[in-house]
C-alpha positions as CSV (number, residue, x, y, z in Angstrom):
1,M,0.0,0.0,0.0
2,R,2.8,2.4,0.9
3,N,4.6,1.7,-2.5
4,F,1.3,2.4,-4.3
5,L,0.8,5.7,-2.5
6,R,4.4,6.8,-3.4
7,A,3.8,5.9,-7.0
8,L,0.6,7.8,-7.1
9,V,2.3,10.9,-5.6
10,L,5.1,10.7,-8.2
11,V,2.5,10.5,-11.0
12,L,0.6,13.5,-9.7
13,V,3.9,15.6,-9.4
14,L,4.8,14.8,-13.0
15,V,1.4,15.7,-14.3
16,L,1.3,19.0,-12.4
17,A,4.9,19.9,-13.4
18,G,4.2,19.2,-17.1
19,P,2.7,22.6,-17.9
20,C,5.5,24.4,-16.1
21,L,8.2,23.2,-18.5
22,P,10.1,26.1,-20.1
23,A,8.8,27.3,-23.4
24,H,12.1,26.4,-25.2
25,A,11.4,22.7,-24.5
26,E,8.5,22.9,-27.0
27,K,9.4,22.1,-30.6
28,I,8.0,24.7,-33.0
29,A,5.8,23.2,-35.7
30,A,7.2,23.0,-39.2
31,P,6.3,25.7,-41.6
32,T,3.3,25.3,-43.8
33,C,4.4,25.2,-47.4
34,P,2.6,27.5,-49.8
35,S,1.0,26.0,-53.0
36,R,3.8,27.4,-55.2
37,P,7.6,27.4,-54.9
38,I,9.1,29.9,-52.5
39,V,11.1,32.5,-54.4
40,V,14.5,33.1,-52.7
41,G,16.3,36.3,-53.8
42,L,20.1,35.9,-54.1
43,Y,22.6,38.6,-54.9
44,E,26.2,38.1,-56.1
45,F,28.6,39.3,-53.5
46,G,31.7,37.3,-52.7
47,N,31.2,34.2,-50.6
48,F,27.6,35.2,-49.8
49,Y,26.8,34.0,-53.3
50,R,28.7,34.0,-56.6
51,A,28.6,31.8,-59.7
52,G,26.1,29.4,-58.3
53,T,27.5,28.8,-54.8
54,G,27.9,30.6,-51.5
55,L,26.7,30.8,-47.9
56,D,23.2,32.2,-48.7
57,K,22.5,29.4,-51.1
58,D,23.8,26.8,-48.5
59,V,21.5,28.2,-45.8
60,A,18.5,28.4,-48.1
61,E,19.1,24.7,-49.1
62,Q,19.0,23.7,-45.5
63,L,15.7,25.6,-45.0
64,R,14.3,23.9,-48.1
65,K,15.3,20.4,-46.9
66,R,14.1,20.9,-43.3
67,S,10.8,22.4,-44.3
68,G,10.0,20.1,-47.2
69,C,8.9,23.2,-49.2
70,R,9.7,23.8,-52.8
71,F,12.2,26.6,-53.4
72,T,13.3,28.5,-56.6
73,Y,16.1,30.9,-56.8
74,K,16.2,34.3,-58.5
75,V,19.5,36.2,-58.8
76,L,19.1,40.0,-58.7
77,Q,21.0,43.1,-57.9
78,R,20.8,43.8,-54.2
79,R,18.8,46.9,-54.6
80,A,16.2,45.1,-56.8
81,I,15.4,42.6,-54.1
82,W,13.6,45.1,-51.9
83,P,10.9,46.2,-54.4
84,A,10.5,42.6,-55.5
85,M,9.7,41.6,-52.0
86,Q,7.1,44.3,-51.8
87,S,5.5,43.3,-55.1
88,G,5.5,39.5,-54.5
89,G,8.3,38.7,-56.9
90,V,10.6,37.6,-54.1
91,D,9.5,35.8,-50.9
92,M,12.7,35.4,-48.9
93,T,16.3,36.7,-48.9
94,L,19.3,36.1,-46.6
95,S,22.1,38.0,-44.9
96,A,20.0,41.2,-45.0
97,A,20.0,44.2,-42.6
98,A,16.6,44.6,-41.1
99,T,16.3,48.4,-41.6
100,P,13.1,50.2,-40.6
101,E,12.2,50.5,-44.3
102,R,12.5,46.8,-44.9
103,T,10.6,45.7,-41.8
104,V,7.6,47.4,-43.2
105,F,7.3,44.6,-45.8
106,A,9.3,41.8,-44.3
107,W,9.6,39.8,-41.1
108,A,13.2,39.4,-39.9
109,E,15.1,36.6,-38.1
110,P,18.8,37.3,-37.2
111,Y,21.0,34.3,-37.6
112,M,24.6,35.7,-37.8
113,W,26.4,38.9,-36.9
114,L,28.7,40.7,-39.3
115,K,31.4,43.3,-38.9
116,N,32.2,45.6,-41.9
117,M,36.0,46.1,-42.3
118,V,37.7,48.9,-44.2
119,I,39.6,47.6,-47.2
120,L,42.2,50.1,-48.5
121,R,44.5,50.0,-51.5
122,A,48.1,49.8,-50.2
123,D,49.3,52.3,-52.7
124,S,47.2,55.2,-51.3
125,G,46.3,56.8,-48.0
126,V,49.3,55.3,-46.2
127,S,48.7,57.7,-43.2
128,V,44.9,57.0,-43.2
129,H,44.0,54.8,-40.2
130,S,40.6,56.1,-39.1
131,M,37.4,57.7,-40.4
132,A,38.6,61.1,-39.4
133,D,41.9,60.5,-41.3
134,F,39.9,59.4,-44.4
135,I,37.6,62.4,-44.4
136,A,40.5,64.8,-43.9
137,D,42.3,63.4,-47.1
138,P,40.6,64.8,-50.2
139,G,42.3,62.1,-52.4
140,M,40.4,59.3,-50.7
141,R,37.2,58.0,-52.2
142,L,34.9,55.2,-51.1
143,G,33.2,52.6,-53.3
144,F,29.9,51.5,-52.1
145,G,27.4,48.8,-53.2
146,R,24.1,50.4,-54.1
147,G,21.3,48.8,-51.9
148,Y,23.7,47.7,-49.2
149,A,23.7,48.9,-45.5
150,A,26.9,50.4,-44.1
151,G,25.9,49.3,-40.5
152,P,25.6,51.5,-37.4
153,A,29.4,51.9,-37.0
154,Y,29.8,53.5,-40.4
155,E,26.5,55.2,-41.3
156,D,27.6,58.7,-40.3
157,F,31.0,58.2,-42.0
158,V,29.3,57.2,-45.3
159,T,26.8,60.1,-45.0
160,Q,29.6,62.6,-44.5
161,L,31.5,61.3,-47.5
162,R,28.4,61.3,-49.6
163,N,27.6,64.9,-48.7
164,I,31.1,66.0,-50.1
165,G,30.9,63.9,-53.2
166,R,33.4,61.2,-52.3
167,V,31.2,58.1,-52.5
168,E,30.8,56.1,-55.8
169,D,27.8,53.8,-55.8
170,V,28.1,50.6,-57.9
171,D,25.3,48.2,-58.7
172,D,27.0,44.8,-58.4
173,G,29.7,43.2,-56.4
174,D,31.9,42.1,-59.3
175,R,32.0,45.5,-60.8
176,L,32.6,47.1,-57.4
177,Y,35.7,45.1,-56.7
178,A,37.0,45.4,-60.3
179,L,36.8,49.2,-60.0
180,F,38.6,49.1,-56.7
181,K,41.4,47.0,-58.1
182,G,41.6,49.4,-61.0
183,G,42.1,52.4,-58.7
184,R,38.7,54.1,-59.3
185,F,38.4,54.6,-55.5
186,Q,40.7,53.8,-52.7
187,A,38.5,52.0,-50.1
188,L,35.6,49.7,-49.6
189,L,33.4,48.6,-46.6
190,A,32.8,44.9,-46.4
191,P,32.6,41.9,-44.1
192,K,35.1,39.1,-44.5
193,L,32.5,36.9,-46.3
194,A,32.5,39.4,-49.1
195,Y,36.0,40.7,-49.5
196,G,37.5,37.2,-48.9
197,G,35.8,36.1,-52.1
198,Y,37.4,38.8,-54.2
199,L,40.7,39.8,-52.7
200,K,42.4,36.7,-51.5
201,D,45.4,37.0,-53.8
202,E,45.7,40.8,-53.2
203,I,45.7,40.3,-49.4
204,I,48.4,37.7,-49.7
205,A,50.5,40.0,-51.9
206,G,50.1,42.9,-49.6
207,A,48.3,45.0,-52.3
208,V,45.5,45.9,-49.9
209,R,45.2,46.3,-46.2
210,V,42.2,45.5,-44.0
211,E,41.5,47.6,-40.9
212,D,38.8,47.6,-38.2
213,W,37.6,51.1,-37.6
214,A,34.4,50.0,-35.7
215,G,36.2,49.7,-32.4
216,S,34.1,48.2,-29.6
217,R,30.8,48.6,-31.4
218,P,28.9,45.3,-31.7
219,R,28.6,43.4,-34.9
220,G,25.4,44.0,-37.0
221,P,22.8,41.3,-37.4
222,A,22.3,39.6,-40.8
223,N,18.8,38.4,-41.1
224,L,16.5,36.0,-42.9
225,L,13.9,38.3,-44.4
226,M,10.4,36.9,-45.1
227,A,7.9,38.9,-47.2
228,K,4.8,39.8,-45.4
229,K,3.0,39.6,-48.7
230,L,3.3,35.7,-48.5
231,F,4.0,34.9,-44.9
232,S,1.9,35.5,-41.8
233,V,3.5,36.3,-38.4
234,E,2.9,32.6,-37.5
235,D,4.6,31.4,-40.7
236,A,7.6,33.7,-39.9
237,R,7.8,32.3,-36.4
238,R,8.0,28.7,-37.8
239,W,10.7,29.6,-40.3
240,A,12.6,31.4,-37.5
241,G,12.3,28.1,-35.5
242,L,14.1,26.3,-38.3
243,M,16.9,28.8,-38.3
244,K,17.2,28.5,-34.5
245,E,17.3,24.7,-34.9
246,M,20.2,25.1,-37.4
247,R,22.1,27.2,-35.0
248,A,21.5,24.9,-32.1
249,D,22.6,21.7,-33.9
250,G,25.8,23.3,-35.3
251,T,24.7,23.5,-38.9
252,L,25.2,27.2,-39.2
253,Q,28.6,27.0,-37.6
254,R,29.6,24.4,-40.1
255,L,28.3,26.2,-43.1
256,I,29.9,29.5,-42.2
257,A,33.2,27.9,-41.4
258,Q,33.6,26.6,-44.9
259,Y,34.1,30.2,-46.0
260,V,35.9,32.0,-43.1
261,G,37.2,29.3,-40.8
262,Q,36.1,28.0,-37.4
263,D,37.3,31.0,-35.3
264,E,35.6,33.6,-37.4
265,A,32.5,31.5,-37.7
266,S,32.2,31.4,-33.9
267,M,32.5,35.1,-33.7
268,M,29.8,35.6,-36.4
269,L,27.3,33.6,-34.3
270,S,27.6,36.3,-31.6
271,A,26.8,40.0,-31.5
272,A,30.0,40.7,-29.5
273,P,32.6,43.0,-31.1
């Protein structure tokens, strides 16, 4: 009889404790697939995506496999993705800054954190080692990808340069880096995932230098953006759940490390400077 009562008490404790389990123990339901393929907007920019391969494509393929939904890919200039998401021509994109303008038409889920570095030609601006130095030297010009975000650390810097006519906007990544190599401008802003795909030989040869002018400012989040035109808030929560799952099981670390190495990949999974 005593053993029976102990067992009964144990059952009652487990039943009553069940509803008190933390929310993260609950597995988020899989996304509901739309009746048509999901259109993923990709843009060519170094190791994010270029010539059919890159991190954005790798991450999208993981989302496709885990969700069981059909995906199709559309390669556009970066600035063309935003109106396409508003009109229904693109449903998702990756490694995007969630600016106030973009969150009007898209849900955002951060999944890695990027730091823009300053890439300078070694044959110019030898005494330039800060934003103030750069602005003070009238011979220094900045190349900038049209439709890209400079990030909080550099927004004022880019605005100041733009106001004095020293920013050259370029539509696509290949042309941006070709003009930089040709001497059209003396500097770029880019994370390692981008410049590492274009300037590997130049860095080895010492033809460019890479400097961190952001100081202790935190890295900026790169997001999965999901168009509100197709996805409800609940849909977005489920897709975000898949991204969190990929982070928890080490998949994101593995995918990122293919392009930047394990140490940098670990840093990119944290907002810390």
